[in-house]
N, C-alpha and C positions, 0 to 999 in steps of 0.2 A: 351762445353756438349755433349754427344749423350749418351743414352739408355743404357745405354750395363752395364756386372757386374765388367767390368776394370773401368771404368766412377765416379761406384756412388760410388767408394773408393777413392775417393777427395771431402770428407767431402765438406771443409771448403768453394766449391763455388759453391755449390748444398741446400746447408746453406741458404751465404750469398743471392742467389737469389728464400727464400721462399719457399725450396721443407719440406719436410717432408723425411724424411730415413729409413730405417728401422733398429729399436734398437736389431735384431736376426746374430746368424750368417746366411750368407743364406748356405752358403754351407754345413753348419753341419747340417742346415735342410736338404736340399736339399738330403746329404747322406739318412740322416733319413729319407725320407720320400719313395726315391728310395726303401734303401731295408724293411722297414713293414709299405708300405701306407692305406694310414686310407680313403681321402678322395678323390673319385676322381666327377670329373662334366662334362657334356657334356651337350655340346650348348657353344661356344667359344664369346659367345657377352659382349654389354654392359653390362646386367642386370647381369649379371654373375660375372663382372668384379667392380660395384659400390657396387653391397652385399657382396651377396658373397663372393669373394676373401679380401673384407674388414674388413669380419667378421673375416674371420679364419688370419688378417692380427695382427689384435688386443690383438689376445688370441696370437700370436705368441711373440709380444708386449710384454705382459704383462707376459712373463713367463712359459704361462697358455696350450704351447702344443710347440713342441718341430719338428714336421713335417706339411711339407705344403696340397695347393690340387695339384694335378695328375689337368688336365684339356684335355678334348674329343671334336674334335668337328666332327660332324654326315651329315652334309645338308652341309656346303662349307669350303671344306677345304679347299680354299684360302684361310682364314681370316689365317691360323696358317700361309704357307708362306709368307702374310704383314703382318702382327699383333706382332707373336708372336717370330716368328725361328730369326727375325733381332733383337729382342730386348731383345735377352738371355730372355725374357716372364715375361720383367718386366713390368711396366701399371703406367699410370702416373695418380693415382682415381687424379677428382676434383671436391666441393664438392663447389658447390654453393648459396651460403647465402642469405636470401633476406635482409638480408639487404648490401648487396655489395661488402660484401668479398669470397674474394675463399679459399679455402684450397687444399695446391696441395703436395697429395701421390706419393709417390714411392715404389707401390706394386711389394713385391718381393713377396710372399709367393709360386706361382705359381710353379714348379719349373720345369716339363715338360708339352708339348703339344705334341697332340694325333690323326691326324686323324682315321678315322674308315676303309681307304681302306684297302688294302692286310697285308702290313706290317702295318701297328699298330695294326689290326684285329688280331695282331700277338704277338704287349705288352699289347693290350690291353686282351686280356686272360691271360697275364702272373699276373698282376694286379689284375684282377678276379677272380685268384688263390687263393690269398694271407688272409690267416684266419683273419690281421689286419684288413684288410678294414673293414671299419662300414660303412659307408653309402655312394650312389650316390647318388648327383642331378641332378634336368634335370630344363634346360630352353631353352628347345627346342618350342613356342609356344601352345598357343591354338590351334594349328591346328596340329602336330604334332603327338602330339593324334585317329588322326581320323584312322581307319582301310579302311573307305570307302569313295565313293565318292557322290553325289549329289543324283546319284538314287536308294540310298543303297544298293549298288555290290561294291563286295572289289573291290582298287585299285589293278592295272594288278599287281604290286611290290610286293604288299601283300597275293596276290593269289598265284603267281610265287612261293615266298618262302613258302607257306604251301606243295606249291607238290615236293618241292629240296630240302626241312630239315636246320637244322640249319648250318651246315656248309658251303652251297651257300647264304644263306642270304645278300637280296640285300637294301631293305627297311630297316631304322632305329630302330625301333619298336622289326624287324625280328635280325636286327644284334645286339641289349638290350638282348632279348633274347638267343636267341643266346646267351651272354656271359652270363647270370645266367645262358645257361644248364651244361657247365664250369665249372665254380665252385659249380654245387649239385654234378655231373663226379670228381670234385676230390673231397668229403668229404662234400659235403653241408652243409659247409658253412654258418650262417646266415649273416646278411647283409641287409638295409636297404637302399629304392628303395625311393629317396624322391621331388616328381616333386614343381617346383619351378615357375608352371607357374598360372597365372591369368588369371581359371575356375575352375569353381563352383568343387567340391567334388573332384580336381584332382588331388588325391593320392588311388581315384573309380577308374579315367580315366583311371589309368595307369598300374593297377592293371586287370581290364576288357582286358586294349588291351594285356599284357603280357598272361594272359590269355589263351587267345582265337586259341592268335598262339600252345600255352604249348596242347592245346583241340587238336589242329586243329593237331597237330607234332604224338603227340597219334593217335590217328585217323588213321593215315596214315602208321601209326610204325616205322617214325623217330625219335624215342626221347625212350629213357626208361618213360613209364607210369607215374615210381613216381616219378617225377619232378609234374607235377601235385598236386600232394599232399603236394609235397616241395615250390612247389608255393603258395596254396590257405591257410596255414601251419604262423602263422601270426611271432611267432615262429621262421620262420627259413628264411622265408623274408617279411619285410615288409614296407609298405606302406600308409606310413602318411600323415592327408592333412594337407596343407598349406594355411597361407593369409599372401604375401607379398602386399609392402607395396610401391616402390616407382620409381616416375618419372626418367627416364632415357629415355632423346632422343640421337639422334642420332648425332656423336660426331661435334660437331657445327662450323666454321671459327674463329672466334672472336675468340672462347679459345683456337687455333691451333695460331692467331698471336700473344696472347696471351703470351703462350705460347714459340717461336718461340723468341719472344721481349726480353724475359731472358741468352737464346743463345745457345736455346736445340735445336737440329737439328733432324730433321725427322717427325715433328710436322705435320701432311692433313691428309685429311679425304681420307680414299682409297673407289673406291667404284668399288665393284670384282664384274668377267660376272657373279657373278648370286643378283646383286642388292643389293647387302649386302656393308650399309657405318658405315665405321671401320677406327681405328687408333689404334697407340700408346696409345691412353689417351681413359680416357671414362669422360663423365663429368655429374655432374646427384646433385640434392634438396642436399639437408642438411634431411631432415627429413627421415623418413622411418621405416615401418612397418613389421617385421616376427617370422608369431606367427605359431607352430607347435605345430602338435599332437605331444608324448612321445611317440612313437615306434620305439626299438630301441634295433633290440634281440644281436647286437655284441658288444653296449655299440656303446657312441658316444664321439667326442671333447665339454667342459663345454661353448657350443655355447650361457647359458644364461647369464655369464659370459661379453660377449659382447656387450649384448643390446637385446638377442631374445625372445623369453616369450615363456616360454612351458606351453603345458595347455592338457586337454584332447580334444578331438573328438569334443566331443558338444560344448564347445565355440571355437573349431578353427572354427567347421562351426557357428556359429551365426554370429561373426569377422569379416567371411569373403562374410557372407551371405549381415549383415552391408555398407563391405567395394564395393560390386561388388554390389549389389540391391539400394541399396541407398547413401550416404555415399559421396562419390566418382566417379564411375565406369559412373555410367549414370551425372550426372552430365559433364567430362568426351568428354561422349558422342555429349550429344543436346549440347556443345558447341563448338564442334570442327565441327560439319553437318555446323554449321548454322552460326561457323566461315572463313570456305572455300567459303560458300553461299557470306558470307559479302570479301569477299578476303581478310581474315587478314593471315597475314606471320608469325605471333606467337600464343602463346595461353593468355600468356599478355598482348598484342595487343588488342585484342578481348574479354579479360574479360576486359577491360578499357571501355570499350564500357556499358552503359549501360543500355542494352537495352537486352541484353545478358546477366553481369550479372542477371538482375531480374530471366532471362530465366531462368538461372542453380539455384539459387535463387527458385523459385518454385518447379523444376524438385523435388531439397532435398524437401522446402515443403509438395508436396505429396507423397514422400516418404516413412518421418517418422514417420506418425500417424501408418505405419506397422512395425517399424521396431522391432526385436527382439532386446534391449540392451544383450550382452557378456557382460557385470561389468566389463571388466576387462580395455575397450576403452570406455569411453562414446562414443554417435556418435549426438550428440548435440557439441557437442567438437570438434573432426571431425569435423564437416560440417564446421564449424564457420574456424578451420581453411584450410579449404582446400578455403573458399571463399571467405576466408578474409588475405592467409596469402602466401596456397602454389601455388595454379594457377594463381592469379596480380601477380606475384614472374618473374620480366619483364630480370631477368639474366637468367632463365633456356630458354635454348632454341627452346621449346620443338613449334612446329607445327603444325594446325589443322589436315593439312593434312594428320602429319602420324598416328594421332588418330586415324579418318575414315577408315585410311585402316579395313580390316577384319567385318566394320559395320556388315555384313547381322548372323555371326557368333553370336555380343556382345548383341540385342538387344536384341535376347530373354530373357538373362540373366539379363540384366541389368535392364531392363522397364516388363520385360513379371511375372516376381515373386512378382515384388508392381501391378502389376494387377487382376493377380492369387490372389494375396490375399486382395485384392480392393474383387473379384466375391466373397470370403471363405468365409466374418462377411459380413451380414447384415445388422452391425447403418456405415461402409463404405459406402458410397456413390459415385457409378462411377462416376454418373455424374458431383460429382463438379472438375474430374479431366479437367487439360487443357494445361497443361505443359505437359505433357508424349502423352498426341495425337499430338497437335504440332511437337516437338520431330520426331515423327514416320514421320508424312506429307513430316515431314526436311527432312527426311530419299529417302522419294520417289521425291524429287524436285532434292536433292542435287545428287540420283544419272543422273538431265541428265545433268549431265557435266554444264554446262552453268550459271553463276554467278552470283549477281541478277544487274549486270550492263549489260548484253548480249554476255560476254565478255566469251569465252569455256575457262577449264577447264580440265590437267588428276587425273580422276574419279578413287581414291586411289586403292591399290589391292582387291580386293574380290572375293573372291572363285564366290561365283554368278554370276559374274559377267567371270566365268571363258568358252574357245569358248565349254569346252565339256558338258557345262548349256546348253539345249533346246534351256529355258522359259528364254536367260536369257534377250531377248528385253523388252520382259516382264515390267522388276526395267526399261529400258531406255527408250520404246515407248513409245507415245501418249501418252494422259489426264487419260484414264480410271482406275482408280489402284484399284478399287471396286473386282475384282475374286483373288484378291488377298490377302484378311483382313480377310477371315476366316482358315488363315496356319495357327493353333499353331508352326509349325518349325519355323514361321518366326518371332513371335508374342510372342510366349509362350502361347499365347492365343487366341481363334476364337475372331476376336473382334467385328463382327456383335453380336454375342449371348454379349458379354459382355457391348451391344451396344454404342460402343464410335465412331462405323464403320466413322456412318454420321460423325461423326466435323475431324474425319481421308481428311476426301473427300473434306471433305467446307474448312477446310487450307489448303488443296493441291491444290483446286482450285482458291483460294484466291494468294497463290502465285504462281502460269503458268496464271497471268494478263498483266505478262510481265517486262519492266523492273521496274526498284524499287518495284516490289512487295513481295519483300520477309520479304524487311523491314517494310512494311504498314503495313501484316498481323502480324507480328511481334508485334506493336503500337497497331494492333486492337486491335487479340489477351492476347495479357500484360496489355496493359491497363483499361480495359476492367470493 
């Protein structure tokens, strides 16, 4: 068994090994898509295949669509070379159910994979020229929208793109804007640009990044200034807000072995030179949510028939805040930081530690009083599912180390919004908070790179630790964290003015007292 077009024609052997094959004519879908592309996706990683590709596959299987997805990769071109091209752009999607059952689906709706190199860019210009193109989705991670560095100045590639113009763009956003400008010049057909990244108001962040390029290029007389109006007009370019929720770890070696034991070749994890973990399969939890603002000026596939919730912007905002600021992401971050400190290698194992489960529940309890109910999803039911089913699922091979990455970006949103909500309402007592100050203190303790047994570990990647950041040693060395606690960029609020800095400092100092101090601090705070 090999993952390619020829092999999957032998349906009996695949189905006898428990694989679910596509029920559509892939050759016809490919022809239709290349002739009239409808859906292009940037970011050929795991979350794309676990969510977006599965959505479109369902539509094809149900006869709701006759065109697939074209995927492009703008950051790590090696992904295309090792995980797409050798497998005819097929992928094994492995759904990990909480009861231990596994569902193996052959994703066949990705009909073309493109790099954003010089040759690939020419192909992308052809795709952007097509009036049939309805949506361009993106999973480029939250930091993919940042045009500036930690000091506030534009990144060197961005600064160069501003000066050189669309035909010479090197940064990912610069190339995306250049493609949108090409569409504008070829007739200005409308298009929806849909961020599927896990950040607040993701559509607006994408819009602002694109508008920034458009205005700079117009100022430098590098483009037709009418492109600015095209970008600002939601009937031309729209930037829907979305909320995406699906736990998708990197490819797991245990899953690779399981797939290989069926006789399927090539099932192994590959680490690219840019440190991306990728494979010809993707493993993810079975459950998940995709909520999107209904703003598609050129039409859209009937994605609601594949489980996507279509609603208005205000409701998306409420759902996103519910998830990111209260019901999942803060719980995940708190669990991951202390999971690393207590040397757990799986999220489910950390969640089985009753002390950490108590911490996670208290984080939720502190956030729920200020959460706004979006009505389409109950916050209380969401939290209950996260705590009692999703995080403890032993079949999800997720790690605290993965979730702990980029914590400096996550903390101001995942905890800062709750802190600001408490500060804004007299009826909420900021001094009643214990779990959130404990997590912030735990983050500083985590950045010391030494676990609760005194053993050093590798700190997960984080922009605050970049060699270009002159203040990085303030986060990793020493015991005086007080100068950092007033920085709203770090926490969303001035912790000193909010009257919780003293708790953060006290908890941090308690955790710095030597071997076993982290667990002792958790016991002292949570059992008080």
